[in-house]
N, C-alpha and C positions, 0 to 999 in steps of 0.2 A: 168506319172508314169515313162516313158522311162528315163526322166532328173533324177528323184531320184535314179533310179538303176544306173544310169551311175555314179551319185555323189557317190554313194555308194561303187561301185567298185573301182574308184579312191582312195577312203580313205582306202580300204583294201590294195591296192598296194602301200601305204606309206612306210611300213617296207622294201621292196624291194627296194625301191627307196633310202631310207637311207642306206641300205648296199652297193649299188652301189656308193653312194657318198663317203661312209667311204673308200672304195677300191681307189677310185679315189684321196681322200685326202692322203691317204697313199703313193701311187705313186707320188703324187706331192711333198710330204715331202722327200722322198728317193732324188727327182732332186733338191732339193732346194739348192741354193746357200746361202741364208741369213736364218737364223734362224726366225720361224715366231712367233709372240706373241700369237696367238691363239691355243688351244690345241682342240684335237677331241672332247673330252667329252664336252665341252661348246658346240660346233657346235651341239652335239648330243642332249643334253638337250632342246638346243632351237627349234630344229624341232619336239622333242617330246611335247613340250609345244603347239606348234602350231596344231599339230594333235589332242590333247584332246580339244582344243577349238574349232576346226572346228567340232570335233564330237558332242560336246556338243550342239553347235548352230544348228547342223543337226538335231537332237533329238527336239529340242524345235520346229523348222520349221515343222517335222513332226506331234508333238502334235496340233500345231495351224491348219495346214491342215484338221487333223481329226475334230476337233470342228467347224470349218466353214463347212464341209460338212455336220456335223449333224444339226446345224442351217439352212443349205440350203434346207435340206429335210424337217425339220419342216415347214419353211415359204412356201415350195411348197405344202405341204399339206392344210395349211390354206387357201391358194389361190384357190386351187381346191375346198374347200368346200363353199367358198364364191361365186366362180363362180355358183357352182350348185344351191346355194340359189336363186341367182339373176336369173338365168334361169327358176327356179320353179315360182318366182314371175311372170316375164314375161309371161310364159303361162298361169297362173291364170289370170292375167289381159286381156290377149287375149282372153281366154274363157269368163269372164265376159263381157266384150265389144263386144264380138260376140252376147251374149245372148240378151244384151240391143239392140243391132242392129236389131236383129230378132224380138224382140218385137216391137220396133219401125215401122218396116216395115210392121208387122202384123197389128198394129194399124192404119197405114196409108192405108193398103188395106181395112181395115173394114170399115174406114171412106168414102173411095171412092165407095165402092159397096153400103153403104147407101145412099149416095148422088145420085149415079145412079138410084137405086130403089125408090127413095123418103122417106121422113121422114114418118113414121107411126103416127097414132093419139095420141098412148100412149107415144110416144118419144116427141109429141110435148106439152103433158101435162108436162112431167118430165122437158121440156126445159123452160117452163114458171114458174115451180114451184121455189120458192126461196131456195137457199141451207141452209143445216141444220145450218151452222155457223151464218147465218142472224136471222133465226128464233128464239124466245124467248123460251128456254126450261124451263122445270120444276125446273131443279137446278138453273137456273138464276132467277126465279121467288121466290124461297127460299132464294137466296141471297140478295133479295132486303129489305131493312129494311124501305123503303119509296115506298110501292106498287102504290101510286097514280101517280108516275113518270111514271111508264109504263102504266097505263091507260090515262094520258093526251098524251102520245106519240102513243098510239092506236088510240087515237080520234083525232090525228093530231091537237092539240089544242096549237098552239104556244104562244098565250096571256095567257093561263091558265098556261103553262110552267113557262113563266116569273115571274107570280104572285105567283106560288109556290116557285120558287127559293128566290123571294125577301120577302115573308113572313117566310122564313126559313134560314136566313142568319146565324144563328149561327151555323146550322150543315152544313155549306157550304163545307167543306172537304169531309163529308160522300156523301153529294149530289153528288159532282164531280165524284167520284169514282163509283157510281151507275148509272149516267145518260148515260155512252156508253152502259151499258147491258140495260137499258129502252128503248134506242133507236132502238134496235132490234124489239120492239113491233110495231114500226111505218111501215105502208106500203112502205112510202118513207122518210128513215131517212135524206136524203140529203135535199130533198124538204122542210120538216119540219125545218131543221136548217135555210135554206134561207127565210122560212116564219118568223122566229122569228127575221131577223134583218130588217125588216119594219119599227121600230121605232127607229133605230139607230140614224139618223139625223132628228131633229127637224125643222119645217118650220120658226119657229121664233128664233132671234138670243137669246132671254133671256132663253129660253130652255138649251141652252149650260150650264148656270150656276146653273141649278136646279141639286140638289142631287141625286133625282129620275131618271134623265136622266144619270148621270154618273153610277148610279147601274146598269140600264138597258143595257149601254154599255158594262160593265164589263161581265154581264149575256150572251150578244151576243158573246163576245169573248170565254167565258168559254163552251158555246155549241159547237161553232166550234172546240175548243181544244178537246171536248170530243168525236166528230164525228171524228178527226183525230186518236184518240186512237183506236176506233172501226174499223177505216179501216186498221190500223196497225196489228189489231188481225185477219183478214179476208184473205182469198186467194185471189189471183189476179182477179178470175172469179167473185166473191162475191163482192169485192170491185168495179169492174167495173159495178155490177148492182146497188149499192148504189149510185155512181156517175156516172149516166148515162149521155146520149149525152143532153138530154134535161135539166138536173140538170146544168150541165157544161155551157150551154147557159145561163141559168138564172143568174149564178154566174158571168158569163162576163159581163152581162146586169147592174149588181149590182156594179161590179168593175169599169165599165165604169162611172156610176154615182158618186160614190164616189171619182174617182182619181182627177178631177178639185177642189174638196172642199179641197184637201190637199194641194194643190197650195198656198192657204190663211192662212196657218198654219205658226206660228212664230216658227222657230226651237229654239230658246232660251227661249221663253215664255213656250213651253212645257216641257222643263227642263230634256228632256230624257223619259219623261213617258206619251207620247201623246197616248191617247187611239184610237184615230182616225186613226193614223198611223199604230198602232198594230193591229187593226180590219183589215184595208187592206191588210197588209201581211199575216195575219192569213187567210183571204179568199181566196187569190191567192195560197197558200201553201195547204191549205184543199182540195180545189177543181181542183188543179192541173191545174191551166191557167195562170202559170207563163210564159209559152211561148209567151203569148200575149203582154207582158210587157219586155222593156229591161232592162238589169241587171244593167245598169248605172242608170236608174231612180229608180228602187228599191232600190238600195245602198244608195239613196240620204236620203231615209227614216230612214235609221239606226241610225244616231243621234238623231232623235226623240223618238227613242224607246231603246236605248242603257241601260237604267236603268230597264228595263223589264226583268223579270228573264227569259222569254221564248225567248229573242233575239237570243242568240247564236244558240239554236236549229234551229228556223225558219231560220237563216242565212245559217245554213248547207244544211237545207232541199232544200232551193231555189237556191243553188249554188252560195252563194255570198261571199264564205269564201275569194277568191282571190282580193275581193273588200275592205276586212277589212282594210290591211295597209293604204289605202287612208283615208277610216272614221277616223282611231285612228290620222293622221295627222290633219284632220278637227277640231277634238275635242281639241286637243293641243294648235292649233292656235286660237280657240275660248275661250280659259280659262277654258275648261272642263278637266283638267289634271286627275282627279280622275276616271272620266268616261273612259278615254283612258287608264288607267292602268288596270281596271277592264276588259275592251276588250281584252287587249293584254293576260290577262291571260286565259281568256275563249278560246282564238285561239290559245295559246302557241306559241304567238309572242314577248315573253319576251326576246329573244336575239337580235332580231331586235329593239325594242323598251325596252330600260333599264326602268323599274319602278323607281329605285332610282334616276335617272336622271329626269324623267318627275315630280316626286314629290318636288325635290329641285326646279325645274323651276317653280312648282306651288306656291311655298312659296316665290320665290324672286319676282314673279308678285303680290302676296298678299301683300308683304311688300312696293312695289312701290307706291310712292305718285303720283297722278294723275298730268297730265302737266298743266291742267287748274288751279291748285292751288298750283303748285309748286313754281312759282316766288315768290308770296306773302307769308306773313305769315299765317302760318295755323291757323285757327280759333278754338276755343275749340271743335265746332261741327265737324269740319273735322278731328281734331286729333282723336276724338273719333271713327268716322269711319274707320279711318285708323286702328287703334288697333281693332275695332271690326273684322275688315275684316281679320286681320290678325290671331286673336284668332280663328275665325271660320276654316281658313284654316287649322291651326295647328291641331285642334280636328280631321278634316277630314283626313288628312295626318296620323295621329296616328290610327284611325279606319281602313284606308287603310292597313297599316302596318301590324294590328294585323289580318285583315281579310286573307291576302295571307303570312303571315308568313315572313315577311322580316325584323325580327328583328336582324339576323346577319349581313345583309347588310346595313340596316339604322337604328341604335340604336335609339330608342325613348326618351331615357333619357333627352339628350339636349333640345328636343320639349317639354317635360314636364315641364321642369324648366322654359322655355320661357312662358308657358301658365300660370305658377302660378306668373311670373313677371307681364305680362299683367292684371291677375286678380287683383293682389294687386294694381296695379297703378288705375285701374278701380274703386277699392273700395275706395281708397284714395281721388280721385276727386269727388266721389259721397258724401263722407263723409264732404269734405271742401264745396262743394255746399248746403249741407243741414245746415252746421252751419252758414253760410252766408245769409241765408234766414231770414225773421224776424219769431218769434215764435208766434202762434197763442193764443188769450187770454184763460184762464183755469178759470171756475166758482168755487168757494170755496163752502165749507159746509153752512157758513153763509150767503150765497147769495151775497157776495161781489166778485166782478170779477177782478182777479189779473193777471198781465203778467207772463211769465216764470221767473225763477230766475236767468237766464242768463243776468246779467244787462248789460254786455260788450256786448252782442247781439243787444239790443235795448236801447240806451240812449236819445232817442228822448221823450220818456214819463216816468220822474222818478216818479211821485207820480201815486199811483194806483187810479182806477177809484172809486168814491163814489157813495154811494147809492142815489135813486131817493127821499128818505123822508128827505135829508139834506135841502131841501128847504121848508119844510112844514110850514104854518104859526102856530104862538105861540098859545097856547089854555090855558085855566084856570089851567090845570094840568102840565103845563110844566114847572113853576116855583116853584113848591112845592118842598120842600128839596133840591133846586137848590144850589150847590156848587160854590164857588167864589175863589177858589183858586188850585193850582196844587197839586194834591194829591201826597202821597208817605211819606216816612220817614221823621223826622224833620229835622235831621241833612243835609239832601240832600236839601231840598227847602227853608227852613227858618233857617236863623242863629240864635245861640244860644242867642246873645246879643240882640236880638229883643223879647225876652220873649216868653210866649207860645202863640200858634196862635190863632187868634180871633175866629175862628170856629172850632168846633170839628168835622173833617170828617173822616169817614172810608177810609182806603187806597184803591184807585181803580186807577189801573194800564191803563187809557186810556188816550186818547189825545183828547185836547178842545181849542177851540179858546177862546180868551177872553172875547166873549159873552156868553159862556157856551154851545157853538155848539160843537158837537164831529165831528172830522175828521179822515180819513183815513192816518194813516202813510205809507210810502213806505215799501213793504215787502224784507226785506233784510236778507240776511243769510252771 
């Protein structure tokens, strides 16, 4: 403010300064020896203009200073309000934290006092009593449309449970929703599920191809999945009661029995849909025994189950997400590009593994002719195999594009045109093969068997087959009213200059030998 006042004082003294300058200029003019071009009026106008400009600029600066002071005051008020709010929140948080701390200390002190004094009989009863979220409530019973499920679980009847599910395959979706509820009725849900796994492997190898065995294995996997659903809906204490130490130990024994059998499985033969590998991973995940197995060994099973819809969830639960890039490389190198793309989308690895590049590589591999037959000329069978392989690959790629909405990055139009070309070529080859084959004989209504009308297709047998009665011996009735000339119009068979025919015969457009026996003419069109 002192600087502003000093500037204002200087501006007010401008007039006196101009007067002093005027007097000095008059004195200078009186002593001049040469006439000056400048007049005092010009100098005075110049200084008055400068004075006005300075005053105007000074006024603008004052206004800006006042505006800045107003904004500063407003900002200061906002900051003060925010600071007060932060302080209030900190105080509330500290109070809440202190209350929780006091409650925790009180709980610890209470537990210590109980331990010193010993647990009473009523406490031990409550300790052994299952929590409310494990017991089957009345609302759970009402929600069951299949009450027999709860009864089987209550009786711990694993075989009966298998039979019930097998007999009601049509209602499998509703049964799967109710099994987690029905398992609450079992005294030991984890033990019941482990009992149901007893028939997963058959002693004889012929059982592996049995459809009933495949259904039983799917049921075992479903029961383990339902137990996992039950565990996710329980608190930690209740879940630890369901998967007790004894249950875990039983699960480890079963896993140790199954693991060597997985080594004999063919990765390519399972085609990404192995029930054995899926059941092993589900067993490890459901009963929490993944720490007993190295993640590297578990990740080797993923290519065997990559087409199962539960694979992504299982891998995340078992902590195998970091192994998925290596699994995708294995799938691509083994020619299973579609499975690699599906796995990349399931684990959001599409930036690291481009789906379009993988699919294009898949089509390139499908069009490639095997090196064993590349040097020689391709036989028709080999050509058909190559075309069929490319056709299947194109259809699989188009379905993958549709499933993952890749139309913008990989338009399916050219692929569909290629499919039409291959199918047309396939139909043309099939048509040409059918034309080249000899046509089968067809019976006619009169009992005479004739060939197809396509004479060009079969030129080896021009005359049709005659009936068996052509070699019948003559009888006394055969020569009655027998004809001895060619029937037909006179002008066709007998010239007019020969006169009337010797025999008056009714026109009969048949074909006869000279002996009077009838023969079958070729059937021409």
